C-alpha positions in Angstrom: 140.3 45.0 33.6 142.4 43.3 31.0 144.2 45.1 28.3 142.7 45.0 24.8 145.8 43.3 23.5 145.3 40.5 26.0 141.7 39.9 24.6 143.2 39.1 21.2 146.1 37.0 22.4 144.4 35.1 25.3 143.2 32.1 23.2 146.8 31.6 21.9 148.3 31.9 25.3 145.8 29.5 26.9 146.1 27.0 24.1 149.9 26.9 24.2 149.9 26.7 28.0 147.6 23.7 27.8 150.1 22.2 25.4 152.8 22.5 28.0 154.7 25.6 26.8 156.1 27.9 29.4 155.0 31.5 29.6 158.6 32.5 28.9 158.5 30.7 25.5 155.1 32.0 24.6 156.0 35.6 25.5 158.6 35.8 22.7 155.8 35.3 20.1 153.5 37.9 21.5 153.7 41.5 20.2 152.1 44.5 21.8 150.0 46.1 19.0 149.5 49.6 20.3 150.8 52.2 22.8 154.1 53.2 24.1 155.6 49.7 23.9 154.1 48.9 20.4 156.1 46.2 18.6 157.7 44.9 21.8 157.0 41.7 23.7 154.9 42.0 26.9 156.6 41.5 30.2 156.2 38.2 32.0 154.4 39.9 34.9 151.8 41.3 32.5 151.1 37.9 31.1 150.9 36.3 34.5 148.5 39.0 35.7 146.3 38.5 32.7 146.3 34.7 33.2 145.3 35.2 36.9 142.5 37.6 35.9 141.3 35.1 33.3 141.3 32.3 36.0 139.2 34.5 38.3 136.6 35.2 35.6 136.4 31.4 34.9 136.2 30.5 38.6 133.5 33.1 39.5 131.5 34.0 36.3 128.4 34.9 38.3 130.4 37.4 40.4 131.8 39.0 37.2 128.4 39.3 35.7 126.9 40.8 38.8 129.8 43.3 39.0 129.1 44.3 35.3 125.4 44.7 36.0 126.0 46.8 39.1 128.5 49.0 37.3 126.1 49.6 34.4 123.3 50.5 36.8 125.6 53.0 38.6 126.5 54.6 35.3 122.9 54.8 34.2 122.0 56.4 37.6 124.8 58.9 37.2 123.6 59.9 33.7 120.0 60.4 34.8 119.1 64.1 35.2 118.4 65.1 38.7 
């Protein structure tokens, strides 16, 4: 699962990557909004992991949807009284 801060910054990162900027350049403009590292730039590895996760969701959208559906069904089953 991606971090909430990635969800907000993903469009910016993807747009700037498409324009030819390097992740190293983009990283300097990203700020972590919450948590222990609030106000700092994310690490390169975090950005690359988020980009890889995004590529997977784009390449296999039906698998992601199926996984979400299966997970919701499992949660619903676990909440049902026995």
